[in-house]
C-alpha positions in Angstrom: -56.6 1.7 179.2 -56.7 2.4 182.9 -53.4 3.6 184.4 -53.3 0.8 187.0 -53.6 -1.8 184.2 -51.0 -0.1 182.1 -48.3 0.0 184.8 -49.3 -2.6 187.3 -47.1 -5.4 186.0 -44.2 -3.2 185.0 -42.9 -2.6 188.5 -42.9 1.2 188.0 -46.3 1.8 189.7 -47.5 0.3 192.9 -51.2 0.4 193.6 -52.5 2.0 196.9 -54.2 -1.2 197.9 -54.1 -3.8 200.6 -53.8 -6.6 198.0 -50.8 -7.3 195.9 -50.2 -9.7 193.1 -47.2 -12.1 193.0 -45.5 -9.7 190.5 -46.1 -6.8 192.8 -44.4 -8.6 195.7 -41.4 -9.6 193.5 -41.2 -6.0 192.2 -41.2 -4.6 195.7 -38.5 -7.1 196.7 -36.4 -5.9 193.7 -37.0 -2.3 194.7 -35.9 -3.1 198.3 -32.7 -4.9 197.0 -32.0 -1.9 194.8 -32.4 0.5 197.7 -30.2 -1.6 199.9 -27.5 -1.9 197.2 -27.5 1.9 196.8 -27.3 2.3 200.6 -24.3 0.0 200.8 -22.6 1.9 198.0 -23.1 5.2 199.8 -21.8 3.6 203.1 -18.7 2.3 201.3 -18.0 5.6 199.6 -18.5 7.6 202.9 -16.1 5.2 204.7 -13.6 5.0 201.8 -13.9 1.2 201.6 -14.7 -1.5 199.0 -17.5 -4.1 199.4 -15.2 -6.8 200.7 -13.6 -4.5 203.3 -17.0 -3.4 204.5 -18.2 -7.0 204.8 -15.1 -7.9 206.8 -15.5 -4.9 209.1 -19.2 -5.8 209.8 -17.9 -9.3 210.5 -15.3 -8.0 213.0 -17.9 -5.8 214.7 -20.4 -8.6 215.0 -17.9 -11.0 216.4 -16.6 -8.4 218.8 -20.1 -7.8 220.1 -20.5 -11.5 220.6 -17.2 -11.6 222.5 -15.4 -13.8 220.0 -11.8 -13.3 218.9 -11.2 -13.0 215.1 -8.0 -14.4 213.6 -7.0 -13.7 210.0 -8.0 -17.2 209.0 -11.5 -16.6 210.3 -11.8 -13.6 207.9 -10.4 -15.7 205.1 -12.9 -18.5 205.7 -15.9 -16.1 206.1 -15.0 -14.3 202.8 -13.8 -17.4 201.1 -10.6 -15.7 200.0 -6.9 -16.7 200.2 -4.7 -15.9 203.2 -2.6 -13.6 201.0 -5.7 -11.7 200.0 -6.7 -11.6 203.7 -3.4 -10.0 204.6 -3.9 -7.4 202.0 -7.4 -6.7 203.2 -6.3 -6.4 206.8 -3.5 -4.0 205.7 -6.2 -1.8 204.1 -8.4 -1.9 207.2 -5.4 -0.9 209.3 -4.4 1.9 207.0 -7.9 3.2 206.9 -8.1 3.2 210.7 -10.9 0.6 210.8 -9.0 -2.3 212.5 -5.8 -3.2 214.2 -3.7 -6.3 214.7 -3.2 -7.4 218.3 -1.5 -10.4 219.9 -3.7 -13.3 220.7 -4.4 -13.3 224.4 -3.6 -17.0 224.9 -1.6 -18.1 221.9 1.7 -16.3 221.4 2.0 -17.6 217.9 -1.3 -16.1 216.7 -2.7 -12.6 216.3 -6.2 -11.3 216.3 -7.9 -8.5 214.3 -9.9 -6.0 216.3 -12.2 -3.2 214.9 -11.3 0.3 216.1 -13.7 2.2 218.4 -13.8 5.0 215.8 -14.8 2.5 213.1 -17.6 1.1 215.3 -18.8 4.7 215.9 -18.6 5.5 212.2 -20.7 2.5 211.2 -23.2 3.3 213.9 -23.4 7.0 212.8 -23.7 6.0 209.1 -26.3 3.3 209.5 -27.8 3.9 212.9 -30.8 6.0 211.8 -31.7 3.6 209.0 -31.5 0.6 211.4 -33.8 2.4 213.9 -36.3 3.1 211.1 -36.2 -0.6 210.1 -36.6 -1.8 213.6 -39.6 0.5 214.1 -41.3 -0.9 211.1 -40.7 -4.5 212.3 -41.9 -3.6 215.8 -45.2 -2.4 214.2 -45.9 -5.9 213.0 -47.8 -8.5 215.1 -46.4 -11.9 215.7 -48.4 -13.5 212.9 -47.2 -10.9 210.4 -43.6 -11.3 211.4 -43.9 -15.1 211.1 -45.3 -14.7 207.5 -42.6 -12.3 206.5 -39.9 -14.5 208.0 -41.2 -17.6 206.2 -41.3 -15.7 202.9 -37.8 -14.3 203.2 -36.4 -17.7 204.2 -38.1 -19.2 201.2 -36.7 -16.5 198.9 -33.3 -17.1 200.4 -33.5 -20.8 199.7 -34.7 -20.2 196.2 -31.7 -18.0 195.5 -29.2 -20.3 197.2 -30.7 -23.3 195.3 -30.2 -21.4 192.0 -26.6 -20.7 193.1 -26.0 -24.4 193.9 -27.4 -25.3 190.5 -25.1 -22.7 188.8 -22.2 -24.4 190.5 -23.4 -27.8 189.5 -23.7 -26.6 185.9 -20.1 -25.2 186.0 -18.9 -28.5 187.4 -20.5 -30.5 184.7 -19.2 -28.2 182.0 -15.7 -28.3 183.5 -15.8 -32.1 183.7 -17.0 -32.3 180.1 -14.3 -30.0 178.9 -11.6 -31.9 180.8 -12.8 -35.2 179.3 -12.8 -33.8 175.8 -9.3 -32.4 176.2 -8.1 -35.7 177.6 -9.5 -37.5 174.6 -7.7 -35.3 172.1 
């Protein structure tokens, strides 16, 4: 058996070819996701943060760049966590030197959460080179290639989100069924 036939569908060998099967594409997507997950883990470890804290920090930095104020409730909504959990998260970000609480500029009753300059610098230092390499790869693509990739990734995102919606629907059906059974006892 030829080596390319033996390993081609397993995802452990990728042919040096301009053509790729459906399985090859999905295997490369899995490989990318695995590499991204490993990168996130390295980033979290180097910054001494958990995944939720890192997501919150990225949200704070993105909103700051867009010129938007972030209240604790905004973090809670974005992460879909309770306000009590949000307070604990903000406490961790403050203790780690990643964010600080400040008074709201127009509402004396409210506060805002602001990322620290050192945290922004740390994220840029940690991820900057990787982001530059990724941007360079995208810049090498022509408009048609970018459109194809964008359509593909949007479709994959929809497929995953649809599966997630179906999972929730199934959980709802099971819960309703269990509730009706326990009500009938």
